[in-house]
C-alpha positions in Angstrom: -86.0 139.0 50.6 -82.6 140.1 51.8 -80.9 137.4 53.9 -80.4 138.4 57.5 -76.9 138.6 58.9 -76.4 136.3 61.9 -73.9 136.7 64.8 -70.7 134.8 64.2 -70.9 131.3 65.6 -69.6 131.1 69.1 -69.9 134.9 69.6 -73.1 135.6 71.5 -75.3 138.6 72.2 -76.1 139.5 75.8 -79.7 140.4 75.9 -81.4 142.9 78.3 -82.9 140.1 80.5 -79.4 138.9 81.1 -77.5 142.1 81.6 -78.8 142.6 85.2 -77.1 139.4 86.2 -73.9 140.4 84.4 -73.8 143.7 86.2 -74.4 142.0 89.6 -71.5 139.6 88.9 -69.2 142.5 87.9 -70.1 144.5 91.0 -69.4 141.5 93.2 -66.0 141.0 91.7 -65.1 144.7 92.0 -66.3 144.8 95.6 -64.2 141.9 96.7 -61.1 143.1 94.9 -61.4 146.6 96.2 -61.5 145.2 99.8 -58.2 143.6 99.1 -56.6 146.7 97.6 -56.7 145.8 93.9 -57.1 148.4 91.2 -58.7 148.0 87.8 -56.6 148.2 84.6 -57.9 148.2 81.0 -55.9 147.4 77.9 -56.8 146.7 74.2 -58.4 143.5 72.9 -56.0 143.7 69.9 -52.2 143.2 70.4 -49.1 142.3 68.4 -49.1 138.6 67.6 -45.5 138.4 68.9 -46.7 139.2 72.4 -48.7 136.0 72.7 -46.2 133.9 70.9 -43.4 135.0 73.2 -45.4 134.7 76.4 -47.8 131.8 75.9 -45.4 129.6 73.9 -45.2 128.7 70.2 -46.2 125.1 70.7 -49.3 125.6 72.9 -52.7 124.8 71.5 -53.7 128.5 71.9 -50.9 129.7 69.6 -51.0 126.8 67.1 -54.8 126.4 66.7 -56.9 128.9 68.5 -55.8 132.5 68.0 -57.6 135.0 65.7 -54.6 136.4 63.9 -54.5 138.6 60.7 -52.3 141.1 59.0 -53.5 144.7 59.0 -53.3 147.2 56.2 -49.7 147.9 57.2 -48.7 144.3 57.0 -48.4 144.0 60.8 -49.5 140.7 62.4 -52.2 141.4 65.0 -54.1 139.0 67.3 -57.4 139.3 69.2 -56.3 138.6 72.8 -56.8 134.9 73.8 -56.0 135.6 77.4 -55.3 138.6 79.6 -51.9 138.1 81.4 -49.7 138.9 78.5 -51.5 142.1 77.6 -51.5 143.2 81.3 -47.7 142.7 81.5 -47.2 144.6 78.3 -49.3 147.5 79.5 -47.4 147.6 82.8 -44.0 147.6 81.2 -45.0 150.2 78.6 -46.3 152.7 81.2 -43.6 152.1 83.9 -46.0 150.5 86.4 -43.4 147.9 87.5 -40.4 150.2 88.1 -39.6 149.7 91.8 -43.3 149.3 92.5 -45.8 146.6 93.6 -49.0 146.3 91.7 -52.2 144.5 92.5 -54.4 144.7 89.4 -57.7 143.3 88.0 -59.4 143.5 84.6 -62.5 142.2 82.9 -63.4 141.9 79.3 -63.8 139.7 76.2 -61.2 137.2 75.1 -61.1 135.3 71.8 -60.2 131.8 70.8 -61.2 129.9 67.6 -62.5 126.8 69.2 -65.3 124.4 68.3 -68.3 126.1 70.0 -69.9 123.8 72.6 -71.8 124.1 75.8 -69.7 126.3 78.2 -67.1 127.2 75.6 -67.3 130.2 73.2 -65.1 131.9 70.6 -65.7 135.2 72.3 -65.8 134.7 76.1 -65.6 137.1 79.0 -63.0 136.7 81.7 -62.2 138.3 85.0 -58.4 138.5 85.7 -56.2 139.3 88.6 -52.4 139.9 88.5 -50.0 140.7 91.2 -46.4 142.1 90.5 -43.5 142.7 92.7 -44.6 140.6 95.7 -42.8 137.3 96.4 -43.4 134.6 99.0 -46.2 132.3 99.9 -48.3 135.0 101.6 -49.5 136.5 98.4 -50.3 133.1 97.0 -52.5 132.5 100.1 -54.1 135.9 99.6 -55.1 135.2 96.1 -56.6 131.8 97.0 -58.4 133.4 99.9 -59.7 136.1 97.6 -61.1 133.4 95.3 -62.9 131.7 98.2 -64.3 135.1 99.3 -65.6 135.6 95.7 -67.3 132.2 95.6 -68.9 132.9 99.0 -70.2 136.2 97.8 -71.8 134.6 94.8 -73.2 131.7 96.9 -71.4 129.0 95.0 -68.7 128.1 97.6 -70.1 124.6 98.0 -70.1 124.0 94.3 -66.4 124.5 93.6 -63.3 122.8 94.9 -59.6 123.8 94.7 -56.9 121.7 93.0 -53.2 122.7 93.3 -49.8 121.5 92.1 -46.3 122.7 91.9 -44.3 122.8 88.6 -41.0 123.7 90.4 -38.4 125.8 88.7 -37.9 126.0 85.0 -34.7 124.0 85.4 -36.5 121.3 87.3 -39.2 121.2 84.8 -36.7 120.8 82.0 -35.3 117.7 83.7 -38.8 116.3 84.2 -39.6 117.1 80.5 -36.9 114.7 79.4 -38.1 112.1 81.9 -41.6 112.3 80.4 -40.3 112.0 76.8 -38.4 108.8 77.7 -41.5 107.4 79.5 -44.1 108.2 76.9 -41.8 107.1 74.1 -42.0 103.6 75.6 -45.8 103.7 75.2 -46.0 105.5 71.8 -48.6 103.0 70.5 -51.1 104.1 73.2 -50.7 107.9 72.5 -53.3 109.7 70.4 -52.3 111.9 67.5 -52.3 115.1 69.6 -50.1 113.5 72.2 -47.6 112.2 69.6 -47.3 115.8 68.3 -46.7 117.1 71.9 -44.2 114.4 72.8 -41.0 116.2 71.7 -42.3 119.8 72.0 -44.5 119.9 75.1 -44.7 116.6 76.8 -46.2 118.0 80.0 -49.4 118.7 78.1 -49.9 115.0 77.6 -50.6 114.7 81.3 -53.7 117.0 80.7 -55.2 114.7 78.1 -58.8 113.7 78.7 -58.6 110.7 76.2 -60.0 107.7 78.2 -57.7 105.3 76.4 -54.6 107.0 77.8 -55.6 107.4 81.4 -53.8 104.3 82.6 -50.5 105.2 81.0 -50.9 108.8 82.3 -51.6 107.6 85.8 -48.4 105.6 85.8 -46.2 108.4 84.4 -43.3 109.7 86.5 -44.3 112.4 89.0 -42.8 115.9 88.8 -42.7 116.0 92.6 -40.0 113.2 92.4 -37.5 115.4 90.6 -38.1 118.7 92.6 -35.4 120.1 94.8 -35.7 120.6 98.5 -36.4 124.4 98.1 -39.3 123.8 95.7 -40.8 121.1 97.9 -40.5 123.3 101.0 -42.3 126.2 99.2 -45.2 123.9 98.3 -45.3 122.4 101.8 -45.6 125.9 103.4 -48.4 126.8 101.0 -50.3 123.6 101.8 -49.9 124.2 105.5 -51.1 127.8 105.1 -54.2 126.7 103.3 -55.0 124.1 106.0 -54.6 126.8 108.7 -56.9 129.1 106.8 -59.6 126.4 106.5 -59.4 126.3 102.6 -59.9 122.7 101.5 -57.7 121.6 98.6 -56.6 118.5 96.6 -53.0 118.1 95.3 -53.4 117.1 91.6 -50.0 115.9 90.3 -51.3 116.1 86.7 -52.4 119.7 86.9 -49.9 121.5 84.5 -51.9 124.4 82.9 -51.7 125.0 79.2 -49.4 128.1 79.2 -45.7 128.0 79.1 -45.1 130.9 81.5 -46.2 129.1 84.8 -43.8 127.8 87.4 -44.1 126.7 91.0 -47.7 127.0 92.2 -50.5 126.3 89.7 -54.1 126.0 90.7 -57.7 125.5 89.4 -61.1 125.9 91.0 -63.3 123.2 89.4 -66.9 122.2 89.6 -68.9 119.1 88.5 -72.0 121.3 87.5 -70.8 122.5 84.1 -70.4 119.3 82.2 -67.0 118.8 80.6 -66.0 122.4 81.1 -65.1 121.9 84.7 -62.6 124.7 85.4 -64.1 128.1 86.5 -60.9 129.7 87.7 -57.3 128.9 87.0 -53.9 130.5 87.6 -50.5 130.3 89.2 -47.1 131.9 89.6 -45.1 133.3 86.6 -42.0 135.0 87.9 -40.1 134.8 84.6 -42.7 136.4 82.3 -42.0 140.1 83.0 -38.3 139.6 82.2 -39.2 137.4 79.2 -41.2 140.3 77.8 -38.3 142.8 78.3 -38.7 144.0 81.9 -36.6 143.5 85.0 -37.0 140.2 86.9 -40.3 140.6 88.8 -42.2 138.3 91.0 -45.7 137.7 89.6 -48.8 135.6 89.9 -52.4 135.7 89.1 -55.6 133.9 87.9 
């Protein structure tokens, strides 16, 4: 008997009994976004590896451990997209969508990361994404967070998710904080696990995101980024918090929320739940004003989730 070929582990079929629910979810997302004036964009699942290394960061877990990367027949290094923001920015720059224009875009499709398959985490997973370009200020941040809340209400899960926010300040402020963290964690090197020791010199903020229970006390006592932020960064964050309160959007400030991608600055946020086991985050994003310029465009305000 010929052996049957199975699906690749962590890459799942969506069977007919499930596609109705998938379509309903997609329609809900599109309906909410259309009401806010967002347009759909579609871009390839395969990109130049350099795009992700330059945008996400060479020392992130995604680039170091998780990307599906290979050389094609021409010898070019290509990668299945592990996230959507970098590809969206690349497409906008390539087709002139950001030249003296504001863009409010959304996309949906498969992403790929070579992770250990477990409940709620797959090697091919599907992701909705929203990106806004050319609009600065707190108002657009409040709009995106209100949009998320509208989406949760539409799906009937608003009571099951909660919002956590933080500010990373400017890149210069984060550079100062980076050294402060290196000095602090170096004094507790015996407590750090192997992953954290590797991150210490290259990406010390990621240590704050560790879930290792043996490290939680030393992490809880780590210096806070808020203590090194300048007055302007603090004011921006205070205005956002005030706006969320006025809009009736409940939130918690999580000083250890740093996100795993290098391009974020100022506002970062996650909508989390306690109903999915260890995979608690259902939506995450923030501001990334430097990314468009970093990928070859003009300086452009940008944020998304």
